[in-house]
TIBAVO-148414 format. One line per 5 residues: number of its first residue (from 1); their letters; for each residue x, y, z of N, C-alpha, C. Coordinates in nm, 4 decimals, always signed. Last residue first. Example, Ala and Ser with C-alpha at 12.3 -4.5 7.8 and 13.67 -1.06 7.14 Angstrom:
2> sa> +1.2850 -0.2250 +0.7080 +1.3670 -0.1060 +0.7140 +1.2900 +0.0030 +0.7870 | +1.3190 -0.5690 +0.7800 +1.2300 -0.4500 +0.7800 +1.3200 -0.3300 +0.7800 $
END
This chain:
219> elrar> -14.5807 +9.8890 +4.6984 -14.6943 +9.8453 +4.7804 -14.7264 +9.6985 +4.7573 | -14.3939 +9.9175 +4.5005 -14.3471 +9.9032 +4.6382 -14.4577 +9.8537 +4.7304 | -14.5596 +9.9546 +4.2782 -14.4720 +9.8375 +4.2864 -14.4271 +9.8123 +4.4303 | -14.6751 +10.2014 +4.3393 -14.7601 +10.0834 +4.3307 -14.6764 +9.9563 +4.3405 | -14.4556 +10.3717 +4.3240 -14.5235 +10.3546 +4.4526 -14.6107 +10.2286 +4.4523 $
214> iedle> -14.4066 +10.3497 +4.0489 -14.3062 +10.3052 +4.1457 -14.3709 +10.2796 +4.2809 | -14.6400 +10.4670 +3.9469 -14.6062 +10.3275 +3.9131 -14.5056 +10.2710 +4.0122 | -14.6207 +10.7279 +4.0441 -14.7306 +10.6435 +4.0894 -14.7011 +10.4959 +4.0610 | -14.3998 +10.8146 +3.8942 -14.3891 +10.8035 +4.0395 -14.4990 +10.7129 +4.0954 | -14.5168 +10.8177 +3.6418 -14.4053 +10.7258 +3.6685 -14.3841 +10.7078 +3.8184 $
209> aatdf> -14.7039 +11.0215 +3.6836 -14.7487 +10.8866 +3.6486 -14.6400 +10.7840 +3.6760 | -14.5470 +11.2451 +3.7274 -14.6296 +11.1954 +3.8370 -14.6763 +11.0531 +3.8099 | -14.2186 +11.1985 +3.5797 -14.3579 +11.2438 +3.5767 -14.4324 +11.1858 +3.6973 | -13.9769 +11.0875 +3.6109 -13.9783 +11.2253 +3.5611 -14.1192 +11.2831 +3.5595 | -13.8004 +10.8461 +3.7936 -13.9276 +10.9081 +3.7593 -13.9085 +11.0530 +3.7179 $
204> dslvn> -13.6487 +10.5199 +3.7511 -13.6489 +10.6574 +3.7992 -13.7815 +10.7201 +3.7594 | -13.5584 +10.1858 +3.8131 -13.6638 +10.2807 +3.7748 -13.6379 +10.4182 +3.8350 | -13.3945 +9.9775 +3.8693 -13.3332 +10.0958 +3.8101 -13.4358 +10.2011 +3.7694 | -13.5585 +9.7765 +3.9512 -13.4655 +9.8317 +4.0496 -13.4072 +9.9639 +4.0003 | -13.6812 +9.6962 +3.7182 -13.7569 +9.7781 +3.8119 -13.6672 +9.8432 +3.9169 $
199> pdvdv> -13.5012 +9.5225 +3.5924 -13.5083 +9.6625 +3.5486 -13.5862 +9.7525 +3.6427 | -13.3062 +9.3181 +3.7886 -13.4456 +9.3458 +3.7544 -13.4545 +9.4926 +3.7134 | -12.9844 +9.2538 +3.6482 -13.0675 +9.3183 +3.7504 -13.2106 +9.3296 +3.6985 | -12.6526 +9.1670 +3.5807 -12.7929 +9.1297 +3.5671 -12.8736 +9.1892 +3.6819 | -12.4178 +9.3978 +3.4674 -12.4659 +9.3206 +3.5810 -12.6141 +9.2922 +3.5610 $
194> vapel> -12.1554 +9.4376 +3.2435 -12.3003 +9.4422 +3.2614 -12.3422 +9.3456 +3.3718 | -11.8868 +9.6455 +3.2395 -11.9265 +9.5111 +3.2777 -12.0745 +9.5152 +3.3137 | -11.8374 +9.8652 +2.9602 -11.8803 +9.8392 +3.0972 -11.9128 +9.6921 +3.1192 | -11.5674 +9.9352 +2.7822 -11.6784 +9.8425 +2.7744 -11.7232 +9.8118 +2.9168 | -11.4543 +10.2533 +2.6686 -11.4591 +10.1508 +2.7716 -11.5809 +10.0613 +2.7503 $
189> gvfll> -11.4796 +10.4536 +2.4855 -11.3596 +10.3706 +2.4787 -11.3537 +10.2619 +2.5833 | -11.6745 +10.6402 +2.7023 -11.6185 +10.6341 +2.5675 -11.4878 +10.5545 +2.5702 | -11.7819 +10.6812 +2.9500 -11.7709 +10.5430 +2.9051 -11.7077 +10.5295 +2.7665 | -11.8081 +10.9500 +2.9929 -11.7178 +10.8755 +3.0804 -11.6882 +10.7365 +3.0254 | -12.0097 +11.0229 +2.8236 -11.8727 +11.0533 +2.7832 -11.7711 +10.9782 +2.8689 $
184> kvagd> -12.2460 +10.9765 +2.9530 -12.1940 +10.8671 +2.8700 -12.0542 +10.8965 +2.8165 | -12.3121 +11.2180 +3.0660 -12.2441 +11.1203 +3.1501 -12.1849 +11.0070 +3.0667 | -12.2475 +11.5074 +2.8708 -12.3257 +11.3855 +2.8912 -12.2455 +11.2855 +2.9739 | -12.1985 +11.8422 +3.0016 -12.1566 +11.7233 +2.9280 -12.2444 +11.6038 +2.9614 | -12.2339 +12.0786 +3.1360 -12.3387 +12.0362 +3.0425 -12.2989 +11.9165 +2.9574 $
179> tpdgi> -11.8968 +12.0821 +3.2129 -12.0194 +12.1620 +3.2097 -12.1129 +12.1168 +3.0979 | -11.6511 +11.9646 +3.2450 -11.7685 +11.8768 +3.2420 -11.9005 +11.9503 +3.2227 | -11.3466 +12.0070 +3.0912 -11.4626 +12.0822 +3.1396 -11.5880 +11.9955 +3.1307 | -11.2043 +11.6891 +3.0721 -11.1808 +11.8318 +3.0965 -11.3053 +11.8980 +3.1519 | -11.1753 +11.4232 +2.9981 -11.2880 +11.5001 +2.9449 -11.2647 +11.6493 +2.9614 $
174> dalra> -10.9524 +11.3432 +3.1454 -10.9467 +11.3422 +2.9991 -11.0575 +11.4269 +2.9375 | -11.0494 +11.3637 +3.4038 -10.9359 +11.4468 +3.3643 -10.9261 +11.4539 +3.2123 | -11.2448 +11.1655 +3.3991 -11.2853 +11.3053 +3.4143 -11.1721 +11.3992 +3.3730 | -11.0791 +10.9418 +3.3779 -11.1734 +10.9732 +3.2704 -11.2177 +11.1188 +3.2778 | -10.9444 +10.9519 +3.6244 -10.8698 +10.9687 +3.4995 -10.9615 +11.0050 +3.3826 $
169> rllet> -11.1522 +10.9008 +3.8018 -11.0787 +11.0275 +3.8108 -11.0032 +11.0560 +3.6804 | -11.2177 +10.6422 +3.7227 -11.3163 +10.7492 +3.7094 -11.2474 +10.8851 +3.7129 | -10.9797 +10.5170 +3.7986 -11.0191 +10.5172 +3.6578 -11.1214 +10.6273 +3.6326 | -10.9903 +10.5502 +4.0723 -10.8862 +10.6209 +3.9977 -10.9120 +10.6197 +3.8477 | -11.2161 +10.3866 +4.1386 -11.2119 +10.5305 +4.1675 -11.1082 +10.6038 +4.0841 $
164> pwaac> -11.3955 +10.1840 +3.9299 -11.2671 +10.1952 +3.9986 -11.2384 +10.3444 +4.0174 | -11.7506 +10.2319 +3.9755 -11.6278 +10.2625 +3.9023 -11.5045 +10.2369 +3.9891 | -12.0834 +10.1388 +3.9240 -11.9673 +10.1340 +4.0132 -11.8411 +10.1476 +3.9291 | -12.4015 +10.3017 +3.8688 -12.2816 +10.2322 +3.8238 -12.1742 +10.2351 +3.9320 | -12.6350 +10.4492 +3.7592 -12.6349 +10.3528 +3.8694 -12.5205 +10.2585 +3.8363 $
159> lfqtk> -12.6200 +10.6028 +3.5351 -12.6308 +10.6700 +3.6642 -12.6707 +10.5753 +3.7770 | -12.6230 +10.4451 +3.3110 -12.4966 +10.5081 +3.3476 -12.5007 +10.5703 +3.4867 | -12.7608 +10.1687 +3.2290 -12.7974 +10.2775 +3.3200 -12.6687 +10.3378 +3.3754 | -12.7865 +10.0652 +2.8984 -12.7013 +10.0718 +3.0158 -12.7400 +10.1921 +3.1004 | -13.1109 +9.9593 +2.7910 -12.9975 +10.0509 +2.7814 -12.9176 +10.0502 +2.9115 $
154> grddt> -13.3484 +9.8263 +2.7916 -13.2298 +9.7524 +2.7493 -13.1063 +9.8381 +2.7365 | -13.5525 +9.9542 +2.9054 -13.5395 +9.9741 +2.7602 -13.4185 +9.8997 +2.7051 | -13.5256 +9.9160 +3.1719 -13.6355 +9.8463 +3.1062 -13.6372 +9.8667 +2.9555 | -13.1593 +9.9068 +3.1943 -13.2932 +9.9461 +3.2365 -13.4000 +9.8729 +3.1556 | -12.8800 +9.7168 +3.3089 -12.9589 +9.7726 +3.1985 -13.1009 +9.7983 +3.2457 $
149> gaapr> -12.6008 +9.8031 +3.5274 -12.7088 +9.7186 +3.4785 -12.7789 +9.7836 +3.3614 | -12.2404 +9.8218 +3.5474 -12.3743 +9.8816 +3.5442 -12.4744 +9.7775 +3.4985 | -11.9043 +9.9018 +3.6218 -12.0102 +9.8011 +3.6186 -12.1447 +9.8699 +3.6264 | -11.5869 +9.9761 +3.4827 -11.7138 +10.0243 +3.5379 -11.8195 +9.9173 +3.5211 | -11.3363 +9.7205 +3.5587 -11.4108 +9.8068 +3.4662 -11.5303 +9.8679 +3.5383 $
144> gtarc> -11.2160 +9.5240 +3.7002 -11.1406 +9.6476 +3.6812 -11.2062 +9.7442 +3.5851 | -11.3468 +9.2887 +3.7612 -11.3138 +9.3148 +3.6200 -11.2219 +9.4338 +3.6002 | -11.3825 +9.2837 +4.0353 -11.3376 +9.1619 +3.9681 -11.2874 +9.1889 +3.8267 | -11.4794 +9.5378 +4.0959 -11.3493 +9.4961 +4.1490 -11.2940 +9.3750 +4.0746 | -11.7256 +9.5300 +3.9577 -11.6265 +9.6336 +3.9284 -11.4885 +9.5902 +3.9751 $
139> trile> -11.8523 +9.3200 +4.0902 -11.8199 +9.3074 +3.9479 -11.7138 +9.4089 +3.9075 | -11.8811 +9.4275 +4.3487 -11.8070 +9.3033 +4.3277 -11.7630 +9.2887 +4.1822 | -12.0406 +9.6558 +4.2907 -11.9066 +9.6706 +4.3484 -11.8233 +9.5456 +4.3246 | -12.2765 +9.5383 +4.1890 -12.2002 +9.6339 +4.1091 -12.0568 +9.6451 +4.1597 | -12.3559 +9.3891 +4.4110 -12.3168 +9.3197 +4.2882 -12.2377 +9.4115 +4.1961 $
134> glhgt> -12.4199 +9.5961 +4.5903 -12.3128 +9.5017 +4.6213 -12.2634 +9.4283 +4.4994 | -12.6353 +9.7117 +4.4569 -12.5132 +9.7893 +4.4778 -12.3953 +9.6986 +4.5098 | -12.8175 +9.4986 +4.4738 -12.7679 +9.5415 +4.3430 -12.6390 +9.6228 +4.3584 | -12.8570 +9.4816 +4.7538 -12.8055 +9.3682 +4.6780 -12.7480 +9.4087 +4.5443 | -12.9708 +9.7272 +4.8163 -12.8383 +9.6953 +4.8679 -12.7753 +9.5812 +4.7884 $
129> timpm> -13.1438 +9.8752 +4.5350 -13.1316 +9.7835 +4.6479 -12.9863 +9.7658 +4.6911 | -13.3463 +10.1372 +4.4181 -13.2122 +10.0801 +4.4236 -13.1987 +9.9955 +4.5502 | -13.5834 +10.2706 +4.4076 -13.5902 +10.1256 +4.4215 -13.4535 +10.0585 +4.4185 | -13.5615 +10.5444 +4.3593 -13.5934 +10.4990 +4.4950 -13.5922 +10.3486 +4.5153 | -13.3891 +10.7475 +4.2014 -13.4075 +10.6034 +4.1779 -13.4374 +10.5354 +4.3120 $
124> dgalv> -13.2890 +11.0049 +4.1881 -13.4333 +10.9841 +4.1689 -13.4645 +10.8379 +4.1384 | -13.0202 +11.0599 +4.1938 -13.0962 +11.0840 +4.3151 -13.2452 +11.0623 +4.3017 | -12.7938 +10.8199 +4.0533 -12.8931 +10.9264 +4.0369 -12.9748 +10.9386 +4.1636 | -12.4659 +10.7407 +4.1530 -12.6084 +10.7098 +4.1621 -12.6945 +10.8332 +4.1396 | -12.1762 +10.5713 +4.1487 -12.2353 +10.6926 +4.0918 -12.3840 +10.6671 +4.0764 $
119> ltvda> -11.9377 +10.4456 +4.3721 -12.0719 +10.4322 +4.3166 -12.1189 +10.5681 +4.2665 | -11.6045 +10.3636 +4.3463 -11.6978 +10.4745 +4.3635 -11.8299 +10.4418 +4.2949 | -11.3575 +10.1736 +4.5134 -11.4672 +10.1781 +4.4167 -11.5565 +10.2959 +4.4503 | -11.0204 +10.0724 +4.5491 -11.1274 +10.1633 +4.5869 -11.2303 +10.1697 +4.4746 | -10.9376 +9.7236 +4.5121 -10.9326 +9.8623 +4.4680 -11.0483 +9.9437 +4.5234 $
114> qptas> -10.9133 +9.4582 +4.5615 -10.9176 +9.5458 +4.6774 -10.9252 +9.6931 +4.6402 | -10.8873 +9.3268 +4.3190 -11.0127 +9.3088 +4.3920 -11.0250 +9.4007 +4.5130 | -10.7291 +9.5836 +4.1127 -10.7261 +9.4631 +4.1930 -10.8585 +9.4482 +4.2659 | -10.6527 +9.7021 +3.7837 -10.7301 +9.7136 +3.9061 -10.7305 +9.5804 +3.9802 | -10.5281 +9.6788 +3.5416 -10.4436 +9.6627 +3.6587 -10.5196 +9.6736 +3.7892 $
109> aaasq> -10.7209 +9.7342 +3.3512 -10.6691 +9.5985 +3.3591 -10.5915 +9.5743 +3.4869 | -10.7590 +10.0078 +3.3880 -10.8674 +9.9149 +3.4149 -10.8153 +9.7736 +3.4353 | -10.5110 +10.1024 +3.3069 -10.5562 +10.1274 +3.4432 -10.6673 +10.0303 +3.4802 | -10.5136 +10.0317 +3.0411 -10.4174 +9.9683 +3.1300 -10.4583 +9.9852 +3.2745 | -10.7081 +10.2069 +2.9482 -10.7358 +10.0642 +2.9453 -10.6396 +9.9887 +3.0358 $
104> iasga> -10.5706 +10.4527 +2.9795 -10.6922 +10.4246 +3.0549 -10.7212 +10.2744 +3.0587 | -10.3508 +10.5485 +2.8443 -10.3292 +10.4367 +2.9361 -10.4535 +10.4001 +3.0152 | -10.4022 +10.7751 +2.6986 -10.3987 +10.6489 +2.6260 -10.3831 +10.5286 +2.7166 | -10.5278 +10.9500 +2.9780 -10.5070 +10.9489 +2.8333 -10.5066 +10.8092 +2.7757 | -10.3970 +10.8206 +3.2891 -10.4693 +10.9170 +3.2072 -10.4425 +10.8928 +3.0596 $
99> vesma> -10.2329 +10.6580 +3.4319 -10.3581 +10.5999 +3.3864 -10.4376 +10.6949 +3.2989 | -10.0136 +10.8066 +3.4977 -9.9914 +10.6839 +3.4239 -10.1201 +10.6263 +3.3674 | -10.1076 +11.0136 +3.6443 -10.0478 +11.0482 +3.5162 -10.0250 +10.9237 +3.4310 | -10.1876 +10.8768 +3.8762 -10.2875 +10.9332 +3.7852 -10.2289 +10.9641 +3.6491 | -9.9997 +10.7966 +4.0547 -10.0333 +10.7022 +3.9486 -10.1271 +10.7615 +3.8462 $
94> staas> -9.9841 +10.9988 +4.2373 -9.8682 +10.9790 +4.1504 -9.8979 +10.8854 +4.0349 | -10.2254 +10.9621 +4.3693 -10.2030 +11.0819 +4.2887 -10.0884 +11.0622 +4.1911 | -10.3820 +10.7620 +4.4992 -10.2780 +10.7283 +4.4019 -10.2507 +10.8459 +4.3111 | -10.5841 +10.8352 +4.6509 -10.4888 +10.7438 +4.7128 -10.3726 +10.7129 +4.6206 | -10.7403 +11.1384 +4.6883 -10.6731 +11.0512 +4.5923 -10.5698 +10.9664 +4.6640 $
89> piaav> -11.0536 +11.2028 +4.8391 -10.9082 +11.1968 +4.8500 -10.8502 +11.0993 +4.7485 | -11.3036 +11.3754 +4.6682 -11.2614 +11.2449 +4.7187 -11.1099 +11.2405 +4.7260 | -11.3485 +11.6106 +4.5377 -11.3470 +11.6148 +4.6843 -11.3015 +11.4835 +4.7460 | -11.3575 +11.5385 +4.2751 -11.2526 +11.6325 +4.3150 -11.2395 +11.6388 +4.4665 | -11.5905 +11.3904 +4.2800 -11.4629 +11.3199 +4.2659 -11.3464 +11.4106 +4.3050 $
84> aaaig> -11.7795 +11.6003 +4.2981 -11.7651 +11.5034 +4.4063 -11.6313 +11.4318 +4.3991 | -11.7417 +11.7347 +4.0562 -11.7267 +11.8076 +4.1823 -11.7052 +11.7115 +4.2976 | -11.7997 +11.5309 +3.8707 -11.6657 +11.5900 +3.8751 -11.6417 +11.6624 +4.0067 | -12.0722 +11.4892 +3.9196 -11.9769 +11.3808 +3.9430 -11.8363 +11.4370 +3.9581 | -12.1666 +11.7397 +3.8364 -12.1847 +11.6963 +3.9742 -12.0887 +11.5847 +4.0107 $
79> alpgs> -12.1031 +11.7298 +3.5669 -12.0386 +11.8313 +3.6506 -12.0526 +11.7969 +3.7980 | -12.2783 +11.5274 +3.4951 -12.1343 +11.5064 +3.4782 -12.0561 +11.6064 +3.5624 | -12.5322 +11.6442 +3.5439 -12.4820 +11.5374 +3.6308 -12.3325 +11.5105 +3.6153 | -12.5351 +12.0115 +3.5117 -12.5517 +11.8742 +3.4689 -12.4884 +11.7707 +3.5597 | -12.5309 +12.2645 +3.6060 -12.4527 +12.2382 +3.4848 -12.4457 +12.0899 +3.4514 $
74> fapee> -12.6478 +12.3817 +3.8292 -12.7341 +12.3247 +3.7254 -12.6597 +12.2992 +3.5949 | -12.3861 +12.6173 +3.8954 -12.5035 +12.5416 +3.9379 -12.5860 +12.4973 +3.8181 | -12.0722 +12.5731 +3.7118 -12.1780 +12.6503 +3.7770 -12.2952 +12.5614 +3.8166 | -12.0122 +12.3395 +3.9625 -11.9902 +12.4782 +3.9219 -11.9869 +12.4858 +3.7705 | -12.1917 +12.1384 +4.1972 -12.1266 +12.1572 +4.0688 -12.1134 +12.3063 +4.0399 $
69> rvecv> -12.1228 +12.0957 +4.5414 -12.2066 +12.1542 +4.4362 -12.1259 +12.1675 +4.3079 | -12.1424 +11.8620 +4.8139 -12.0666 +11.9384 +4.7159 -12.1643 +11.9949 +4.6140 | -12.1472 +11.7357 +5.1400 -12.2218 +11.8042 +5.0342 -12.1256 +11.8787 +4.9437 | -12.1125 +11.4198 +5.2956 -12.0508 +11.5462 +5.2561 -12.1312 +11.6051 +5.1406 | -12.2788 +11.2550 +5.5725 -12.2446 +11.2715 +5.4312 -12.1794 +11.4075 +5.4087 $
64> gerea> -12.3674 +11.2381 +5.8325 -12.2823 +11.1317 +5.7836 -12.2425 +11.1439 +5.6380 | -12.5385 +11.4431 +5.8817 -12.4126 +11.4410 +5.9560 -12.3154 +11.3370 +5.9012 | -12.7653 +11.3809 +5.7404 -12.6743 +11.4802 +5.6841 -12.5390 +11.4796 +5.7542 | -12.8976 +11.2081 +5.9128 -12.8411 +11.1559 +5.7875 -12.7395 +11.2521 +5.7295 | -12.9758 +11.3888 +6.1115 -12.8861 +11.2779 +6.1450 -12.8206 +11.2211 +6.0194 $
59> eslgd> -13.1510 +11.5524 +5.9680 -13.0295 +11.6097 +6.0252 -12.9280 +11.4995 +6.0580 | -13.2582 +11.3708 +5.6705 -13.2740 +11.4205 +5.8067 -13.1436 +11.4814 +5.8560 | -13.3000 +11.4639 +5.3314 -13.2233 +11.3919 +5.4324 -13.2482 +11.4544 +5.5697 | -13.4436 +11.6408 +5.1858 -13.4939 +11.5042 +5.1903 -13.4180 +11.4176 +5.2882 | -13.1802 +11.8306 +5.0532 -13.3215 +11.8268 +5.0903 -13.3735 +11.6838 +5.0819 $
54> mpgav> -12.9232 +11.8752 +4.9820 -12.9471 +11.7587 +5.0667 -13.0909 +11.7533 +5.1168 | -12.8341 +11.9712 +4.6436 -12.9030 +11.9946 +4.7709 -12.9232 +11.8647 +4.8485 | -12.5242 +11.8255 +4.5178 -12.6461 +11.9037 +4.5043 -12.7106 +11.9234 +4.6402 | -12.4055 +11.5372 +4.5654 -12.3716 +11.6448 +4.4716 -12.4987 +11.7213 +4.4393 | -12.3072 +11.3928 +4.8511 -12.4295 +11.4347 +4.7824 -12.3923 +11.5546 +4.6963 $
49> wveag> -12.0930 +11.1277 +4.9223 -12.1033 +11.2678 +4.8802 -12.2382 +11.2880 +4.8133 | -11.9826 +10.9014 +5.1657 -12.0911 +10.9425 +5.0760 -12.0849 +11.0917 +5.0499 | -11.7995 +10.6244 +5.2307 -11.7908 +10.7700 +5.2324 -11.8831 +10.8241 +5.1236 | -11.9023 +10.3429 +5.4217 -11.8865 +10.4077 +5.2916 -11.8838 +10.5589 +5.3075 | -11.9485 +10.2057 +5.6540 -11.8337 +10.2954 +5.6518 -11.8117 +10.3632 +5.5178 $
44> ddldr> -12.1554 +10.0369 +5.6059 -12.1812 +10.1481 +5.6962 -12.0667 +10.2487 +5.6967 | -12.2546 +9.9027 +5.3277 -12.1252 +9.9352 +5.3892 -12.1444 +10.0587 +5.4767 | -12.5262 +9.8305 +5.2903 -12.4183 +9.7596 +5.2221 -12.2855 +9.7780 +5.2947 | -12.6653 +10.0113 +5.4393 -12.6873 +9.8694 +5.4661 -12.5787 +9.7838 +5.4014 | -12.5786 +10.2468 +5.3146 -12.5375 +10.2196 +5.4521 -12.5574 +10.0723 +5.4886 $
39> iseli> -12.7095 +10.2233 +5.0641 -12.5631 +10.2329 +5.0718 -12.5152 +10.1930 +5.2115 | -12.9749 +10.2227 +5.1452 -12.9214 +10.1073 +5.0726 -12.7693 +10.1057 +5.0761 | -12.9896 +10.4792 +5.2591 -13.0083 +10.3615 +5.3434 -12.9533 +10.2362 +5.2758 | -12.9618 +10.6402 +5.0324 -12.8585 +10.6424 +5.1349 -12.8691 +10.5189 +5.2246 | -13.2062 +10.5799 +4.9070 -13.0788 +10.5480 +4.8409 -12.9665 +10.5415 +4.9442 $
34> rsvts> -13.3874 +10.6791 +5.0960 -13.3902 +10.5371 +5.0597 -13.2589 +10.4944 +4.9949 | -13.3205 +10.9494 +5.0866 -13.2997 +10.8742 +5.2106 -13.3001 +10.7242 +5.1839 | -13.4061 +11.0160 +4.8325 -13.2626 +11.0214 +4.8612 -13.2303 +10.9469 +4.9900 | -13.6871 +10.9786 +4.8661 -13.6109 +10.9007 +4.7685 -13.4621 +10.8999 +4.8013 | -13.8109 +10.9591 +5.2018 -13.7693 +11.0345 +5.0843 -13.6843 +10.9470 +4.9935 $
29> qggvs> -14.0723 +10.7357 +5.2929 -13.9331 +10.7776 +5.3102 -13.8913 +10.8540 +5.1857 | -14.3139 +10.6155 +5.2364 -14.2950 +10.6759 +5.3678 -14.1552 +10.7257 +5.3957 | -14.2963 +10.5356 +4.9697 -14.3045 +10.4355 +5.0743 -14.2745 +10.4905 +5.2121 | -14.1423 +10.8283 +4.9022 -14.1821 +10.7032 +4.8377 -14.1825 +10.5954 +4.9463 | -14.1337 +11.1763 +4.8784 -14.1559 +11.0596 +4.9629 -14.2056 +10.9416 +4.8798 $
24> igpkh> -13.8788 +11.3686 +4.7275 -14.0143 +11.3140 +4.7190 -14.0260 +11.1865 +4.8035 | -13.6198 +11.4573 +4.7136 -13.6907 +11.4785 +4.8383 -13.8319 +11.4214 +4.8408 | -13.5355 +11.4134 +4.4533 -13.4771 +11.3315 +4.5607 -13.5481 +11.3464 +4.6944 | -13.6923 +11.6167 +4.3114 -13.7282 +11.4752 +4.3093 -13.6630 +11.3928 +4.4205 | -13.8231 +11.9134 +4.3796 -13.6964 +11.8430 +4.4017 -13.7222 +11.6929 +4.4154 $
19> vggfr> -14.0262 +12.0377 +4.1198 -14.0201 +11.9824 +4.2554 -13.8941 +11.8977 +4.2682 | -14.0545 +12.1152 +3.8577 -13.9595 +12.1887 +3.9397 -13.9497 +12.1412 +4.0833 | -14.2187 +11.9395 +3.7238 -14.2752 +12.0643 +3.7723 -14.1842 +12.1431 +3.8633 | -14.0689 +11.7421 +3.6220 -14.1490 +11.7103 +3.7392 -14.2009 +11.8368 +3.8047 | -13.9138 +11.8423 +3.4275 -14.0253 +11.7584 +3.3831 -14.1141 +11.7157 +3.4994 $
14> rsrgg> -13.7206 +11.9763 +3.5874 -13.8144 +12.0513 +3.5019 -13.9367 +11.9688 +3.4657 | -13.5273 +11.9335 +3.7869 -13.6545 +11.8578 +3.7874 -13.7604 +11.9275 +3.7029 | -13.2749 +12.0380 +3.7971 -13.3860 +12.1320 +3.8116 -13.5217 +12.0615 +3.8215 | -13.0269 +11.8456 +3.9888 -13.1052 +11.8832 +3.8714 -13.2181 +11.9809 +3.9020 | -12.8621 +11.7454 +4.1947 -12.8537 +11.8857 +4.1559 -12.9372 +11.9297 +4.0372 $
9> tliia> -12.8058 +11.5052 +4.3109 -12.9347 +11.5670 +4.3453 -12.9465 +11.7090 +4.2899 | -12.6423 +11.2037 +4.3090 -12.6616 +11.3258 +4.2309 -12.8002 +11.3833 +4.2554 | -12.4216 +11.0613 +4.5249 -12.5649 +11.0703 +4.4951 -12.5902 +11.2061 +4.4294 | -12.1478 +10.8579 +4.5307 -12.1915 +10.9912 +4.4891 -12.3407 +10.9823 +4.4560 | -11.9427 +10.6805 +4.7515 -12.0710 +10.6875 +4.6806 -12.1045 +10.8330 +4.6523 $
4> yvtm> -11.6700 +10.4556 +4.8036 -11.7228 +10.5914 +4.7970 -11.8573 +10.5849 +4.7254 | -11.5118 +10.2207 +4.9939 -11.6232 +10.2409 +4.9024 -11.6665 +10.3861 +4.9156 | -11.1681 +10.1334 +5.0379 -11.2810 +10.2234 +5.0612 -11.3862 +10.2156 +4.9510 | -11.0765 +9.7857 +5.0946 -11.0499 +9.9248 +5.0572 -11.1810 +10.0039 +5.0605 $
END
């Protein structure tokens, strides 16, 4: 079944001086291009949405992805996720009413190994690997739950996760208006399946010093 991927690039990058972080070069390649490459190496047929500007992607790369924007602009990653999911074709529209609301847990339990999966990825994580994305997808399909790893602080990294697509759609429907909402709202009442991963893979950057650390690791 289909793998979808959402790359979130719509932030203001305030803590990074307003510079568009997904477009920053890391190891001779833009951060967003590195993320896209990991997705393509995993599944060349994955359907990819960039929620926000596509700065940092080449013309050839842009031809293979769809661009969406959250409304209103800069209304947060949850709004970006909602905009992308709204653009993803629903393979089970009639089933959505059954999995919404109090039936969310049932939806998770009924997921099959062939279920459509959606990756939700921050656009400032240049060390994401194909191997980790594959493990997220396998775990998501095996458990019927969102799958994620933990970062260097031991916290679940909500913005590098794999979701059963219709479960993600149902969670967004329950939340309603996503404007300025926290991504962790998607996980309320759900226990994510935790995937073992080197925390360095989940490194993001908000400062020049953090970017320098990532570049040093890659070297």
